[in-house]
N, C-alpha and C positions, 0 to 999 in steps of 0.2 A: 330451453336454450339449444341452439343447433350445435351439433358435433361435427358438422361437415364444412367448416370454413377454411380448411387447409392449415390452420394453426392449432388444431386440437390436441396435439401431442407430438407431432413430428414436423419436419420441415416441409414446406411446399416443394413440389417436384422440381421446379427450376432451381430453387436454392440448393437442394440436395445435389443436383447435377453440377452446379457451380462449385460446390465444396469438393466434390470428387475431382473435378478438373483442376482445382487449385492444389489439391494433394498430389495429383499426378505431376503437375508442373514443378512443385517443390521437390519431389523425388528426382525428376529429370535434372533439375538445376543442381542438386547436390551431387549427382553422378557426374555431370559435366564439370563441376568445380573440382572434384577429385581428379578427374582426368587432366584438367588444366594444370593442376599442381604437379603432376608427374612429367609434364612436357619440359623440354629444355630450350632455352633461347640463347643464341650466341651473338655477341657483339665483338667487333674487331676495331683496331686502331693502329696507327703507325704503319700503314701498308700491310697489315696482317701480322705485324710483329708482336702484337698483344691481342690475346683472345680471352674473353670472359664469358663464362656460361652461368646462367641463373635458371632456376626452375620457376614454375608458375606461381609459387609462393614468394617469388622475388628473393630467394636465398641464393647467394653466390655459392656455386658448387665447384667451380674450377677457374683457375687463372693460369694461362700459359704465356710465357715470355720467350721470345726468340733471342738468341745471344746478341744479335746486332742492336737491340733496343737498350741493352744494358751498357751504359757509359758512365763510369764513376765521375766523370767531369761534368755530366749533364743529367743529374737526377730529376730535374724539373720536367724534362721531356718524357721520361719514363712515367712519372707521376701523372702527367697530363694524359698520356696514352692509356694508362690504366683507368683513370676516371672516365675517359671517353668510351672505352670498350664496355665498362660496367654500365654506364649510362645508356648506351645503345641496347644492350641486352635487357635492361630493366624496362626500357621504352617498349620493346617488342612484347615483353610479358604483360605490360599494362594494356597495350593494344589488343592482345588476345583476350584479356579479362574483360575489357570494355565491349569487345565484339560478342563475347558470350552473354554478357548482361543485356546487350541490345537485342540479341536473338530471343532471350528468355522473357524480356519485359515488353517487347514490341516497341521500344523507344519511349515507354512511359517514364516520366521523371519520378524518382524516389528520393 
C-alpha cells in the first residue's frame, strides 16, 4: 500500500493552510469583537435634550437629560425622547457590528 497519498497521517498541504487561515481569521474576529464592545455610540433626541450612550455590547452606559426636557405636565414627551435616543444609539451599535461581520465573512450568509 502506498504511503504517499496525502492522507497518510497528516492533512494535505492545502487543507493545513486553510485551517491556519481559519484560525487567523477567528483570532482577528475575536479581537475586533472585543474592540467593538469597548466603543461607545451616542443617540440624541429632543433637539439634543436627551443623550443616550451604549457600548458595543448594546448596554446602556449613560443617559443625560437637559432641564428643558423635564416637564412634569408632559411625561410622555420625555419618555418618547428617551426611547428615541436609546434606539438611535442601539442602531449605531448594530450597524457597527454588522459592518464588522460583513468585513470578516466577506458577505457570506451564516
